[in-house]
C-alpha positions in Angstrom: -18.5 -29.0 -23.0 -19.1 -26.3 -20.4 -19.9 -22.7 -21.3 -16.4 -21.6 -20.2 -14.8 -24.4 -22.4 -17.0 -23.4 -25.3 -16.1 -19.7 -25.0 -12.4 -20.5 -24.8 -12.7 -22.7 -27.9 -14.4 -19.8 -29.7 -11.7 -17.3 -28.7 -8.9 -19.7 -29.8 -10.6 -20.2 -33.2 -10.9 -16.5 -33.6 -7.1 -16.2 -33.3 -6.8 -18.3 -36.4 -9.3 -15.9 -38.2 -7.2 -12.9 -37.1 -4.1 -14.6 -38.4 -5.8 -15.4 -41.7 -6.4 -11.7 -42.2 -2.6 -11.1 -41.8 -2.5 -9.8 -38.2 -0.6 -11.1 -35.3 -2.9 -12.2 -32.4 -0.2 -11.1 -30.0 1.3 -8.1 -31.6 4.5 -6.2 -31.1 5.5 -2.6 -30.5 3.0 0.1 -31.2 4.2 3.7 -31.3 1.4 5.9 -30.0 1.3 9.7 -30.3 -0.8 10.3 -27.2 -2.1 8.5 -24.2 -5.9 8.5 -23.7 -5.6 10.7 -20.5 -3.4 13.2 -22.6 -6.1 13.4 -25.2 -8.9 13.9 -22.7 -6.9 16.5 -20.8 -5.8 18.4 -23.9 -8.9 18.2 -26.1 -11.8 17.2 -23.8 -13.1 20.7 -23.6 -12.6 21.7 -27.2 -15.6 22.1 -29.5 -16.0 20.4 -32.9 -15.0 23.6 -34.6 -11.8 23.8 -32.5 -10.8 20.3 -33.6 -10.2 21.6 -37.1 -7.8 21.4 -38.9 -7.6 17.7 -38.1 -5.9 16.6 -34.9 -4.3 13.4 -35.8 -3.6 10.8 -33.1 -2.3 7.2 -32.6 -3.7 5.5 -29.5 -3.6 2.1 -27.9 -5.8 0.5 -25.3 -8.1 -2.3 -24.1 -11.6 -2.5 -25.7 -14.2 -1.9 -23.0 -17.4 -1.5 -25.0 -18.3 -2.6 -28.5 -21.2 -1.8 -30.7 -21.6 -2.9 -34.3 -23.9 -1.0 -36.7 -23.7 -2.6 -40.1 -20.8 -1.0 -42.0 -19.7 1.0 -39.0 -19.3 0.6 -35.3 -18.3 2.3 -32.0 -16.1 1.1 -29.2 -14.4 2.5 -26.1 -10.6 2.1 -25.5 -9.3 2.2 -21.9 -5.8 3.2 -20.9 -4.4 4.4 -17.6 -7.9 4.2 -16.1 -9.6 6.5 -18.6 -11.8 5.8 -21.7 -12.1 7.3 -25.2 -14.6 6.4 -27.9 -13.5 5.3 -31.3 -15.6 5.2 -34.5 -14.8 2.6 -37.1 -16.3 2.9 -40.6 -15.7 0.4 -43.4 -15.2 3.2 -46.0 -12.5 4.8 -43.8 -10.5 1.8 -42.7 -10.9 -0.5 -45.7 -12.2 -4.1 -46.1 -9.3 -5.8 -44.2 -9.3 -3.6 -41.1 -13.1 -3.6 -41.0 -13.1 -7.4 -41.0 -10.6 -7.3 -38.1 -12.9 -4.9 -36.2 -15.7 -7.5 -36.6 -13.5 -10.1 -35.0 -12.4 -8.2 -31.9 -13.9 -9.0 -28.4 -14.3 -6.9 -25.3 -11.0 -7.2 -23.5 -8.8 -7.2 -26.6 -5.9 -4.7 -27.0 -5.8 -2.7 -30.2 -4.1 0.3 -31.6 -5.7 2.9 -33.9 -4.7 5.8 -36.1 -7.1 8.6 -37.0 -8.3 12.1 -36.1 -10.3 13.6 -33.3 -13.9 14.7 -33.9 -17.2 15.0 -32.0 -20.1 12.7 -32.7 -23.7 14.1 -33.1 -24.2 13.5 -29.4 -21.1 15.6 -28.7 -18.8 12.8 -27.4 -15.1 13.3 -28.2 -14.0 10.4 -30.4 -11.4 9.1 -32.8 -12.4 8.7 -36.4 -10.3 5.6 -37.1 -8.4 5.2 -40.4 -6.2 2.3 -39.5 -6.4 -0.6 -37.0 -3.7 -2.7 -35.5 -4.3 -5.8 -33.4 -2.1 -6.0 -30.2 -3.3 -8.8 -27.9 -6.1 -11.3 -27.7 -8.1 -12.0 -24.5 -9.1 -15.7 -24.2 -11.4 -15.3 -21.2 -14.5 -13.2 -20.8 -14.2 -10.0 -18.9 -16.4 -9.3 -15.8 -19.9 -8.7 -16.9 -20.5 -5.6 -14.7 -18.3 -2.9 -16.1 -19.5 -0.6 -13.4 -17.4 -2.7 -11.0 -16.1 -6.1 -10.2 -17.9 -6.7 -6.9 -16.8 -10.1 -5.5 -14.2 -9.2 -2.9 -12.3 -12.5 -3.1 -12.0 -12.2 -6.9 -10.9 -8.6 -6.6 -8.0 -9.4 -4.3 -7.0 -12.6 -5.9 -7.2 -11.3 -9.5 -6.1 -7.8 -9.0 -5.5 -7.4 -12.7 -9.2 -7.7 -13.3 -10.0 -5.4 -10.4 -7.8 -2.7 -11.9 -9.5 -3.1 -15.3 -13.1 -3.1 -14.0 -12.8 -0.6 -11.1 -11.2 2.7 -12.0 -11.3 3.9 -8.4 -9.0 1.0 -7.5 -6.3 2.3 -9.8 -6.7 5.7 -8.2 -6.0 4.2 -4.8 -2.6 2.8 -5.9 -1.7 5.9 -7.8 -2.3 7.8 -4.5 -0.2 5.2 -2.6 2.7 5.9 -5.0 2.3 9.6 -4.4 2.4 9.1 -0.6 5.7 7.2 -0.9 7.1 9.6 -3.4 6.3 12.6 -1.1 7.8 11.0 2.0 11.0 10.1 0.1 11.3 13.6 -1.4 10.7 15.2 2.0 13.3 13.1 3.8 15.9 13.6 1.2 15.3 17.4 1.5 16.2 16.9 5.1 19.5 15.3 4.1 18.4 11.7 4.8 19.9 9.0 2.6 18.0 5.9 1.5 19.6 2.5 2.4 18.7 -1.2 2.2 19.1 -3.7 5.0 18.7 -7.5 5.1 15.3 -9.1 4.7 16.7 -12.4 5.9 18.2 -12.1 9.4 19.9 -14.6 11.7 18.1 -12.9 14.6 14.9 -11.0 14.3 14.3 -7.9 16.3 13.2 -4.3 16.3 9.5 -5.0 17.2 7.3 -7.3 19.3 6.1 -9.9 16.8 6.5 -13.5 15.7 8.6 -14.1 12.6 8.4 -16.3 9.5 11.3 -18.8 9.4 13.2 -20.0 6.3 16.3 -22.1 5.9 19.5 -21.5 4.0 20.7 -24.7 2.5 24.4 -23.9 1.9 25.0 -22.5 5.4 22.5 -25.0 6.9 21.0 -22.3 9.2 17.6 -21.0 9.9 16.9 -17.4 9.0 14.0 -15.1 9.8 12.2 -12.7 7.5 12.6 -9.4 9.2 9.9 -8.0 11.4 11.6 -4.6 11.3 14.8 -3.1 9.9 15.4 -1.0 13.1 18.5 -2.7 14.6 20.3 -2.7 11.2 19.5 1.0 10.6 20.8 2.0 14.0 24.0 0.0 13.3 24.5 2.4 10.3 24.1 5.4 12.6 26.8 3.9 14.7 28.9 3.8 11.5 28.5 7.5 10.9 25.4 7.6 8.6 23.7 10.3 10.6 20.4 10.4 8.7 19.1 7.2 7.1 15.8 5.8 5.9 14.4 2.7 4.4 11.0 2.0 2.7 10.9 -1.6 3.6 8.8 -4.7 3.4 8.3 -6.3 6.8 6.9 -9.8 7.6 5.1 -10.7 10.8 3.6 -14.1 11.4 0.3 -12.8 12.8 -3.4 -13.0 12.0 -5.3 -11.3 9.3 -7.7 -8.4 9.9 -8.8 -5.2 8.2 -5.8 -3.5 9.8 -3.2 -6.3 9.5 -1.5 -8.2 6.7 1.5 -10.5 7.4 3.5 -8.7 4.7 3.4 -4.9 4.9 5.3 -1.7 4.1 7.0 0.7 6.5 9.0 3.8 6.3 11.7 3.8 9.0 14.1 6.7 9.5 16.8 7.5 12.1 18.3 10.9 12.8 21.4 11.5 14.9 21.5 14.2 17.5 17.8 14.5 18.0 15.2 12.9 20.3 11.5 12.0 20.3 10.4 15.6 20.7 12.3 16.6 17.5 10.6 13.7 15.7 7.1 14.8 16.7 7.8 18.1 14.8 9.2 16.3 11.8 6.3 13.8 11.8 3.7 16.6 11.7 5.5 18.1 8.7 5.9 14.8 6.9 2.3 13.7 7.3 0.8 17.1 6.4 2.8 17.4 3.2 2.2 13.8 2.3 -1.6 14.5 2.5 -1.2 17.6 0.3 0.9 15.8 -2.3 -1.3 12.7 -2.4 -4.9 14.1 -2.3 -4.4 17.9 -2.4 -5.5 18.7 1.1 -4.8 18.1 4.8 -8.5 17.7 5.6 -9.5 14.1 5.0 -12.9 12.4 5.1 -12.7 8.9 6.6 -15.7 6.8 7.6 -17.9 9.8 8.4 -15.1 11.7 10.3 -13.2 14.8 9.1 -9.5 14.3 10.0 -7.1 17.3 10.0 -3.5 16.3 9.2 -2.3 19.9 9.5 -1.6 19.3 13.2 -1.2 16.5 15.7 -3.0 16.4 19.0 -0.8 15.4 21.9 -1.4 13.4 25.1 0.7 11.3 27.4 -0.5 7.7 27.6 -1.8 8.4 31.1 -3.6 11.5 29.9 -5.1 9.6 27.0 -6.6 6.9 29.2 -8.3 9.6 31.4 -9.4 11.8 28.5 -10.8 9.0 26.2 -12.2 6.6 28.8 -15.9 6.0 28.2 -18.5 4.6 30.5 -18.5 4.1 34.3 -15.3 4.1 36.4 -13.5 6.9 34.6 -10.0 7.0 36.2 -8.2 10.0 37.5 -4.5 10.9 36.8 -3.8 9.5 40.3 -5.5 6.2 39.4 -3.4 5.7 36.2 -0.3 6.4 38.2 -1.3 3.9 40.9 0.1 0.3 40.2 -2.7 -1.3 42.3 -5.4 0.4 40.2 -3.6 -0.6 37.0 -3.2 -4.3 38.0 -6.9 -4.5 39.2 -8.0 -3.4 35.7 -5.8 -5.7 33.7 -4.6 -9.3 33.7 -1.0 -8.3 33.0 1.8 -9.0 35.5 3.4 -5.5 35.8 2.0 -2.0 36.1 3.6 -0.9 32.9 2.2 -3.7 30.9 -1.2 -3.1 32.5 -1.2 0.6 31.6 -0.4 -0.3 27.9 -3.1 -3.0 27.9 -5.7 -0.6 29.3 -4.7 2.0 26.8 -5.0 -0.4 23.9 -8.4 -1.7 25.1 -10.0 1.6 26.0 -8.4 4.3 24.0 -6.8 3.3 20.7 -10.0 3.0 18.6 -11.2 6.4 19.9 -8.2 8.3 18.6 -9.8 9.6 15.4 -8.0 12.8 14.8 -4.2 12.5 14.0 -2.8 12.2 17.5 0.5 11.7 19.2 0.5 9.6 22.4 3.8 9.8 24.2 5.6 8.5 27.3 5.3 4.7 27.3 6.1 2.2 30.1 9.6 0.7 29.9 8.3 -2.9 29.9 6.7 -2.5 26.5 9.5 -0.4 25.0 12.8 -2.4 25.1 14.7 -0.2 22.6 13.7 3.2 23.9 15.6 5.6 26.2 14.4 6.2 29.8 12.8 9.5 30.8 15.5 11.1 33.0 12.9 12.2 35.6 10.9 8.9 35.6 12.9 5.7 34.6 9.7 3.6 34.7 8.8 5.4 31.4 10.6 5.9 28.1 10.8 8.7 25.6 8.5 7.1 23.0 5.4 8.2 21.1 3.0 6.6 18.7 0.9 8.3 16.1 -2.8 7.4 15.8 -5.5 8.4 13.2 -8.9 7.0 12.5 -8.5 4.6 15.5 -5.3 3.0 14.1 -1.7 3.2 15.0 0.2 4.6 11.9 3.5 5.5 13.5 5.9 4.6 16.3 9.0 6.6 17.4 11.4 7.1 20.3 14.6 8.4 21.5 16.9 5.5 20.9 18.4 3.7 23.9 22.2 4.1 23.3 23.6 2.8 26.6 24.8 -0.8 25.9 24.7 -1.8 29.5 21.1 -0.7 29.8 20.2 -2.3 26.5 21.7 -5.6 27.8 19.4 -5.3 30.9 16.3 -4.6 28.7 17.0 -7.6 26.5 17.3 -9.7 29.6 14.0 -8.3 30.9 12.5 -9.3 27.5 13.9 -12.8 27.9 12.2 -13.1 31.3 8.9 -12.1 29.7 9.5 -14.7 27.0 10.0 -17.3 29.7 6.7 -16.3 31.2 5.0 -17.1 27.9 5.3 -13.9 25.8 6.1 -15.3 22.4 6.6 -11.8 21.0 9.1 -10.6 23.5 12.4 -9.5 22.1 15.4 -11.8 21.8 19.0 -11.1 23.0 21.0 -9.6 20.1 24.6 -9.6 21.2 26.0 -8.1 18.0 23.6 -5.2 18.3 24.8 -4.7 21.9 28.4 -4.8 20.5 27.5 -2.1 18.0 26.2 0.1 20.8 29.4 -0.5 22.7 31.1 1.4 19.9 28.8 4.3 20.7 25.6 5.3 19.1 25.1 9.1 19.2 21.9 10.5 20.7 19.4 9.4 18.1 15.7 9.5 17.3 14.0 6.8 15.2 10.6 6.4 13.7 8.5 4.0 11.7 5.4 5.0 9.7 3.0 2.4 8.3 2.5 3.1 4.6 -0.4 0.8 4.2 -2.5 2.3 7.0 -1.6 5.8 6.0 -2.8 5.0 2.5 -6.0 3.5 3.9 -6.8 6.8 5.6 -5.8 9.1 2.8 -7.8 7.1 0.2 -10.9 6.3 2.4 -10.3 2.5 2.3 -11.7 0.4 5.1 -9.4 -2.7 4.7 -5.7 -3.0 4.4 -6.3 -5.4 1.6 -7.7 -2.6 -0.5 -4.3 -0.8 -0.5 -2.0 -3.8 -1.0 -1.9 -4.9 -4.6 -1.6 -8.6 -3.8 -2.7 -9.3 -0.2 -2.2 -12.7 1.4 -5.2 -15.0 0.8 -6.1 -18.5 1.6 -5.1 -21.0 -1.2 -7.4 -21.0 -4.2 -9.0 -24.2 -5.5 -8.2 -25.7 -8.9 -8.2 -23.1 -11.7 -8.4 -25.8 -14.5 -7.3 -23.4 -17.2 -4.2 -25.3 -18.1 -6.2 -28.5 -18.7 -8.5 -26.5 -21.0 -5.7 -24.9 -22.9 -3.9 -28.3 -23.3 -7.1 -30.0 -24.7 -7.8 -27.1 -27.0 -4.2 -26.7 -28.3 -4.3 -26.5 -32.1 -7.9 -25.5 -32.3 
């Protein structure tokens, strides 16, 4: 029998011993008086004298340390990412509860009643008077309680990661604060939250390859959405002037530190504004989200100090000139010259070439929160043309820490022009661009009923969370990122063979 099998057998046998004492190995409701963070926050600074008269508490949590000392013992309970010591003495809890204490393992959940005191070393602790068993762990917890370090295990078994690494929990608490802040701010601006389909007969709203599924009853293929954009703009046509959705998107693309095939976006659309109006709103949203999430607009990320209190601004052409490094720095005349652009890119049009050059030479150098505006029409099929230069559109993207975190534009609301743009995208698809946009005739029909002047924007929740929490990989801010299939776990076989032990 392997070591793992033997350990599992011991834990299952211990369940029977716990039951023999009259306890349930998988208990029921436990009414606690305080959470551990509440106790630490309310009493952590109090002296031993200030804890009299007795402060009585009932607390539940997972055992994280365990130390037996004859007829007494110490342990630490963990709840909501924080730990509190308990002291269990046979004379105080009685024979039965003390026998239970001798049977518990690190990783078990227990509840305790008692009063607060300070040990001789000054540590705030609970002097336990009653024990209740709540749930038995059958598997050994990670050995290194200072941190579960294997990256594959951390992502695959996030439940262990959250137990072993308190900083991981803080990341996801911060993520929740970011989303809460953005939601609260938009609703203060009279936006309403809506939901749009995740399964769509046509995919659109971005340049990406989709995941495909099949509906058996209708016998049709459907696509997991790559963006909710076209549905949200349909709602603006219908008179919902300010809408937003915090949505899961799915793009059939590779994995990287900045990409996960399933990710979260905030998208919002506002009637009667344009991309310039959204730049101002974006600055407000991001600055306040940083304050609400981490308490400041000045963020440390990979050795850089980022300031979210303002957004630097460059046109795409200006950005190429400003951030080009090495020989051959172009001038503004160069980046406006189709011949120069096509010489420095393998793309087939000047607009595609400018975007390609920008992505290769500039993106990763945009460390400070920055708006890059005025994009070529070829790479922006849903954006409104600039009135003074129809080769460009009223679009901007937001960058920080070398990553795109937002994309916005004045929405194209001319159905005839939208039809032309879709046809341009179809031509690009015929030339081999698998991510070019499809023709969506129902969306053109919606525009034919008139979309008011509108600005729309998407902000990547995952990447924004990476920056505000100092994480280097998108997998660190997604609770269950996509991973390659795991090999056999073999736990079911072990449980089956040991059933009844």
